[in-house]
C-alpha positions as a LaTeX table, in Angstrom:
\begin{tabular}{lrrr}
\hline
Residue & $x$ (\AA) & $y$ (\AA) & $z$ (\AA) \\
\hline
Unk1 & 36.26 & 32.24 & 2.66 \\
Unk2 & 35.06 & 31.30 & 6.16 \\
Unk3 & 31.58 & 32.45 & 5.18 \\
Unk4 & 31.63 & 30.19 & 2.12 \\
Unk5 & 32.80 & 27.21 & 4.18 \\
Unk6 & 30.02 & 27.82 & 6.71 \\
Unk7 & 27.37 & 27.88 & 3.96 \\
Unk8 & 28.80 & 24.66 & 2.48 \\
Unk9 & 28.76 & 22.93 & 5.87 \\
Unk10 & 25.15 & 23.94 & 6.53 \\
Unk11 & 24.13 & 22.71 & 3.08 \\
Unk12 & 25.82 & 19.35 & 3.67 \\
Unk13 & 24.17 & 18.99 & 7.07 \\
Unk14 & 20.76 & 19.80 & 5.62 \\
Unk15 & 21.27 & 17.28 & 2.82 \\
Unk16 & 22.21 & 14.58 & 5.32 \\
Unk17 & 18.92 & 15.09 & 7.15 \\
Unk18 & 16.80 & 14.92 & 4.01 \\
Unk19 & 14.72 & 11.77 & 3.60 \\
Unk20 & 15.46 & 10.20 & 0.23 \\
Unk21 & 12.82 & 8.69 & $-2.03$ \\
Unk22 & 12.53 & 4.92 & $-1.59$ \\
Unk23 & 14.35 & 3.03 & $-4.33$ \\
Unk24 & 12.40 & $-0.21$ & $-4.71$ \\
Unk25 & 13.24 & $-2.74$ & $-7.43$ \\
Unk26 & 10.44 & $-4.19$ & $-9.56$ \\
Unk27 & 8.80 & $-7.15$ & $-7.83$ \\
Unk28 & 5.78 & $-9.46$ & $-7.93$ \\
Unk29 & 4.29 & $-11.07$ & $-4.83$ \\
Unk30 & 1.76 & $-13.91$ & $-4.83$ \\
Unk31 & $-0.61$ & $-14.41$ & $-1.88$ \\
Unk32 & $-3.04$ & $-17.13$ & $-0.83$ \\
Unk33 & $-6.39$ & $-15.73$ & 0.33 \\
Unk34 & $-7.88$ & $-17.67$ & 3.24 \\
Unk35 & $-11.22$ & $-17.45$ & 5.00 \\
Unk36 & $-12.12$ & $-19.65$ & 7.94 \\
Unk37 & $-8.99$ & $-21.74$ & 7.35 \\
Unk38 & $-9.95$ & $-22.49$ & 3.73 \\
Unk39 & $-8.10$ & $-21.27$ & 0.66 \\
Unk40 & $-10.72$ & $-19.24$ & $-1.21$ \\
Unk41 & $-8.67$ & $-17.12$ & $-3.58$ \\
Unk42 & $-5.38$ & $-15.68$ & $-4.72$ \\
Unk43 & $-3.89$ & $-12.20$ & $-4.98$ \\
Unk44 & $-1.04$ & $-10.85$ & $-7.10$ \\
Unk45 & 0.77 & $-7.69$ & $-6.06$ \\
Unk46 & 3.02 & $-6.06$ & $-8.66$ \\
Unk47 & 5.32 & $-3.06$ & $-8.38$ \\
Unk48 & 7.46 & $-1.44$ & $-11.07$ \\
Unk49 & 9.40 & 1.82 & $-11.42$ \\
Unk50 & 8.19 & 2.93 & $-14.85$ \\
Unk51 & 10.47 & 5.95 & $-15.31$ \\
Unk52 & 12.68 & 8.07 & $-13.04$ \\
Unk53 & 10.76 & 8.86 & $-9.83$ \\
Unk54 & 7.49 & 7.28 & $-11.05$ \\
Unk55 & 5.84 & 3.99 & $-10.21$ \\
Unk56 & 3.11 & 1.54 & $-11.22$ \\
Unk57 & 1.52 & $-0.60$ & $-8.48$ \\
Unk58 & $-1.32$ & $-3.08$ & $-8.91$ \\
Unk59 & $-3.29$ & $-5.67$ & $-6.97$ \\
Unk60 & $-5.29$ & $-8.44$ & $-8.66$ \\
Unk61 & $-7.54$ & $-10.54$ & $-6.40$ \\
Unk62 & $-9.66$ & $-13.44$ & $-7.61$ \\
Unk63 & $-11.56$ & $-16.50$ & $-6.38$ \\
Unk64 & $-9.88$ & $-19.89$ & $-6.61$ \\
Unk65 & $-10.75$ & $-23.55$ & $-6.28$ \\
Unk66 & $-14.22$ & $-24.69$ & $-5.24$ \\
Unk67 & $-15.10$ & $-21.11$ & $-4.29$ \\
Unk68 & $-15.43$ & $-20.29$ & $-7.99$ \\
Unk69 & $-18.49$ & $-22.57$ & $-8.14$ \\
Unk70 & $-20.35$ & $-20.08$ & $-5.96$ \\
Unk71 & $-18.68$ & $-16.75$ & $-6.67$ \\
Unk72 & $-16.25$ & $-15.67$ & $-9.36$ \\
Unk73 & $-15.38$ & $-12.19$ & $-8.20$ \\
Unk74 & $-12.29$ & $-10.53$ & $-9.66$ \\
Unk75 & $-10.93$ & $-7.19$ & $-8.49$ \\
Unk76 & $-8.12$ & $-5.27$ & $-10.18$ \\
Unk77 & $-6.68$ & $-2.12$ & $-8.63$ \\
Unk78 & $-4.02$ & 0.03 & $-10.26$ \\
Unk79 & $-2.12$ & 3.07 & $-8.99$ \\
Unk80 & 0.37 & 5.19 & $-10.92$ \\
Unk81 & 2.18 & 8.27 & $-9.71$ \\
Unk82 & 5.34 & 9.95 & $-8.49$ \\
Unk83 & 7.91 & 8.85 & $-5.92$ \\
Unk84 & 9.00 & 11.68 & $-3.64$ \\
Unk85 & 10.99 & 11.99 & $-0.43$ \\
Unk86 & 7.79 & 11.74 & 1.60 \\
Unk87 & 6.63 & 8.62 & $-0.18$ \\
Unk88 & 4.27 & 7.75 & $-3.00$ \\
Unk89 & 2.04 & 10.37 & $-4.64$ \\
Unk90 & $-0.68$ & 8.77 & $-6.78$ \\
Unk91 & $-1.71$ & 10.61 & $-9.94$ \\
Unk92 & $-4.09$ & 7.96 & $-11.29$ \\
Unk93 & $-6.06$ & 5.11 & $-9.67$ \\
Unk94 & $-8.41$ & 2.57 & $-11.24$ \\
Unk95 & $-10.74$ & 0.07 & $-9.54$ \\
Unk96 & $-12.28$ & $-2.66$ & $-11.71$ \\
Unk97 & $-14.59$ & $-5.27$ & $-10.14$ \\
Unk98 & $-16.26$ & $-8.13$ & $-12.03$ \\
Unk99 & $-18.31$ & $-11.22$ & $-11.30$ \\
Unk100 & $-20.86$ & $-10.09$ & $-8.69$ \\
Unk101 & $-23.59$ & $-7.54$ & $-7.93$ \\
Unk102 & $-20.98$ & $-4.93$ & $-6.96$ \\
Unk103 & $-19.28$ & $-5.03$ & $-10.35$ \\
Unk104 & $-18.16$ & $-1.69$ & $-11.72$ \\
Unk105 & $-15.28$ & 0.58 & $-12.63$ \\
Unk106 & $-14.14$ & 3.78 & $-10.95$ \\
Unk107 & $-11.18$ & 6.04 & $-11.66$ \\
Unk108 & $-9.43$ & 8.74 & $-9.68$ \\
Unk109 & $-7.40$ & 11.55 & $-11.27$ \\
Unk110 & $-5.17$ & 13.44 & $-8.81$ \\
Unk111 & $-4.33$ & 17.10 & $-9.47$ \\
Unk112 & $-1.36$ & 17.69 & $-7.18$ \\
Unk113 & $-1.02$ & 21.34 & $-8.18$ \\
Unk114 & $-4.69$ & 22.16 & $-7.60$ \\
Unk115 & $-4.90$ & 19.80 & $-4.57$ \\
Unk116 & $-8.05$ & 18.08 & $-5.86$ \\
Unk117 & $-9.01$ & 14.61 & $-7.01$ \\
Unk118 & $-11.59$ & 13.89 & $-9.70$ \\
Unk119 & $-13.57$ & 10.68 & $-9.29$ \\
Unk120 & $-15.17$ & 9.28 & $-12.43$ \\
Unk121 & $-17.78$ & 6.60 & $-11.72$ \\
Unk122 & $-20.17$ & 5.56 & $-14.50$ \\
Unk123 & $-19.36$ & 8.74 & $-16.46$ \\
Unk124 & $-20.41$ & 10.90 & $-13.51$ \\
Unk125 & $-17.27$ & 12.84 & $-12.47$ \\
Unk126 & $-17.00$ & 14.93 & $-9.32$ \\
Unk127 & $-14.14$ & 16.75 & $-7.56$ \\
Unk128 & $-12.96$ & 16.70 & $-3.97$ \\
Unk129 & $-10.27$ & 18.69 & $-2.16$ \\
Unk130 & $-7.29$ & 16.69 & $-0.92$ \\
Unk131 & $-4.23$ & 17.20 & 1.26 \\
Unk132 & $-0.63$ & 16.86 & 0.16 \\
Unk133 & $-0.33$ & 13.41 & 1.75 \\
Unk134 & $-3.55$ & 11.99 & 0.24 \\
Unk135 & $-3.14$ & 8.59 & $-1.43$ \\
Unk136 & $-5.50$ & 6.00 & $-2.91$ \\
Unk137 & $-6.67$ & 2.88 & $-1.09$ \\
Unk138 & $-4.35$ & 0.35 & $-2.77$ \\
Unk139 & $-1.17$ & 2.37 & $-2.13$ \\
Unk140 & $-1.50$ & 2.11 & 1.66 \\
Unk141 & 0.77 & $-0.95$ & 2.13 \\
Unk142 & 3.34 & 0.59 & $-0.24$ \\
Unk143 & 3.41 & 3.76 & 1.87 \\
Unk144 & 3.81 & 1.61 & 4.99 \\
Unk145 & 6.90 & 0.04 & 3.38 \\
Unk146 & 8.31 & 3.52 & 2.78 \\
Unk147 & 7.55 & 4.84 & 6.26 \\
Unk148 & 8.90 & 1.81 & 8.16 \\
Unk149 & 12.05 & 1.92 & 6.04 \\
Unk150 & 12.73 & 5.63 & 6.60 \\
Unk151 & 11.31 & 6.01 & 10.13 \\
Unk152 & 12.18 & 2.77 & 11.99 \\
Unk153 & 11.73 & 4.42 & 15.41 \\
Unk154 & 8.25 & 5.82 & 14.68 \\
Unk155 & 5.21 & 4.02 & 16.10 \\
Unk156 & 2.34 & 5.94 & 14.48 \\
Unk157 & 1.51 & 7.28 & 11.02 \\
Unk158 & $-1.61$ & 8.97 & 9.66 \\
Unk159 & $-2.73$ & 8.59 & 6.04 \\
Unk160 & $-5.43$ & 10.43 & 4.15 \\
Unk161 & $-7.26$ & 8.18 & 1.66 \\
Unk162 & $-9.41$ & 9.29 & $-1.28$ \\
Unk163 & $-12.07$ & 6.56 & $-1.38$ \\
Unk164 & $-15.80$ & 6.32 & $-2.00$ \\
Unk165 & $-16.33$ & 10.05 & $-2.38$ \\
Unk166 & $-14.80$ & 10.84 & 0.99 \\
Unk167 & $-11.41$ & 11.75 & 2.38 \\
Unk168 & $-10.87$ & 9.01 & 4.94 \\
Unk169 & $-8.26$ & 8.82 & 7.69 \\
Unk170 & $-6.21$ & 5.70 & 8.32 \\
Unk171 & $-4.47$ & 5.53 & 11.69 \\
Unk172 & $-1.41$ & 3.27 & 11.40 \\
Unk173 & 0.15 & 1.92 & 14.60 \\
Unk174 & 3.27 & $-0.22$ & 15.06 \\
Unk175 & 2.34 & $-2.84$ & 17.67 \\
Unk176 & 5.51 & $-4.90$ & 17.99 \\
Unk177 & 7.44 & $-7.79$ & 16.47 \\
Unk178 & 6.24 & $-11.29$ & 15.60 \\
Unk179 & 7.54 & $-14.39$ & 13.83 \\
Unk180 & 5.32 & $-15.44$ & 10.91 \\
Unk181 & 5.36 & $-18.77$ & 9.07 \\
Unk182 & 4.50 & $-18.67$ & 5.35 \\
Unk183 & 4.75 & $-21.14$ & 2.45 \\
Unk184 & 7.98 & $-19.31$ & 1.59 \\
Unk185 & 9.45 & $-19.85$ & 5.02 \\
Unk186 & 9.66 & $-18.06$ & 8.35 \\
Unk187 & 10.03 & $-14.30$ & 8.67 \\
Unk188 & 10.69 & $-11.92$ & 11.51 \\
Unk189 & 8.11 & $-9.17$ & 11.10 \\
Unk190 & 6.78 & $-5.93$ & 12.47 \\
Unk191 & 3.07 & $-6.10$ & 13.21 \\
Unk192 & 1.19 & $-3.00$ & 12.07 \\
Unk193 & $-2.45$ & $-2.17$ & 12.77 \\
Unk194 & $-4.27$ & 0.08 & 10.31 \\
Unk195 & $-7.63$ & 1.47 & 11.40 \\
Unk196 & $-10.08$ & 3.28 & 9.15 \\
Unk197 & $-11.39$ & 5.92 & 11.55 \\
Unk198 & $-14.46$ & 6.41 & 9.31 \\
Unk199 & $-15.72$ & 2.81 & 9.30 \\
Unk200 & $-13.80$ & 1.33 & 12.24 \\
Unk201 & $-12.53$ & $-1.48$ & 10.00 \\
Unk202 & $-9.06$ & $-2.74$ & 10.93 \\
Unk203 & $-6.36$ & $-4.28$ & 8.79 \\
Unk204 & $-3.26$ & $-5.92$ & 10.24 \\
Unk205 & $-0.01$ & $-6.16$ & 8.28 \\
Unk206 & 3.02 & $-8.26$ & 9.16 \\
Unk207 & 5.90 & $-6.41$ & 7.46 \\
Unk208 & 9.25 & $-8.18$ & 6.99 \\
Unk209 & 12.32 & $-5.90$ & 7.30 \\
Unk210 & 14.33 & $-8.46$ & 5.29 \\
Unk211 & 11.97 & $-7.83$ & 2.34 \\
Unk212 & 11.99 & $-4.01$ & 2.52 \\
Unk213 & 8.98 & $-4.24$ & 4.88 \\
Unk214 & 6.78 & $-6.04$ & 2.37 \\
Unk215 & 3.73 & $-7.54$ & 4.10 \\
Unk216 & 4.15 & $-11.33$ & 4.26 \\
Unk217 & 0.73 & $-11.64$ & 5.90 \\
Unk218 & $-2.35$ & $-9.42$ & 6.13 \\
Unk219 & $-5.73$ & $-9.71$ & 7.84 \\
Unk220 & $-8.85$ & $-7.61$ & 7.60 \\
Unk221 & $-11.29$ & $-7.46$ & 10.51 \\
Unk222 & $-14.78$ & $-6.07$ & 11.05 \\
Unk223 & $-15.41$ & $-5.63$ & 14.77 \\
Unk224 & $-14.30$ & $-8.99$ & 16.25 \\
Unk225 & $-14.69$ & $-10.98$ & 13.04 \\
Unk226 & $-11.82$ & $-11.73$ & 10.70 \\
Unk227 & $-12.99$ & $-11.32$ & 7.10 \\
Unk228 & $-9.96$ & $-12.89$ & 5.42 \\
Unk229 & $-6.22$ & $-13.48$ & 5.60 \\
Unk230 & $-3.55$ & $-13.11$ & 2.90 \\
Unk231 & $-0.33$ & $-15.11$ & 3.20 \\
Unk232 & 2.72 & $-14.70$ & 0.97 \\
Unk233 & 3.24 & $-17.79$ & $-1.22$ \\
Unk234 & 5.75 & $-16.65$ & $-3.85$ \\
Unk235 & 7.97 & $-13.65$ & $-4.53$ \\
Unk236 & 10.20 & $-12.55$ & $-7.41$ \\
Unk237 & 12.40 & $-9.48$ & $-7.78$ \\
Unk238 & 12.64 & $-8.62$ & $-4.09$ \\
Unk239 & 15.08 & $-10.52$ & $-1.89$ \\
Unk240 & 16.85 & $-10.08$ & 1.42 \\
Unk241 & 20.02 & $-9.22$ & $-0.49$ \\
Unk242 & 18.29 & $-6.02$ & $-1.72$ \\
Unk243 & 18.08 & $-4.66$ & 1.85 \\
\hline
\end{tabular}
């Protein structure tokens, strides 16, 4: 009897220490894209749980306003996969770009059992070995939401990214707290720096704990030059009450 109670206690302790999969409600976030202080585009970020422990996540970026007179680029990215205790595990990714000289479509098919990813670009597929924590490029901010939620004391994370025929490394560092003003109001945020160790490109995210660590602002930099800034302008399905 004592032996049975001991086993039960150990099992309960182990269960208490297990990180649970993040349970996000469906939401849609709208962002203004700014460059040099001018509104040049818009971005729509959509998340939905499509069945138990699976997700669909997409980002649609397009030119807006007077910018469309000079460039009418549209980029759609889609990721679908499983939700596990360690975060999001993409099984399919699609990149679709239109409106400029870089237009094209590419798809990634993740084989989690074989630990490979197949990249199909212009009907020319190739395979690459991956690690268990490999994700696609669009899922990065979603994984940041998961990691900040489950590991609030951590200051560094490392992500492996299947992108452009290479397995890239993103070094993610929590830099501190900051108050950010958006068209939706003011948010207390955690500032996160994400560095692509392959290219050196840096992306900064301002994640709001009140919104499950959704980024209310993001900036991408090349060296000392800011390429663009995204600022949250509208949000449905995800509120502070969900925290």
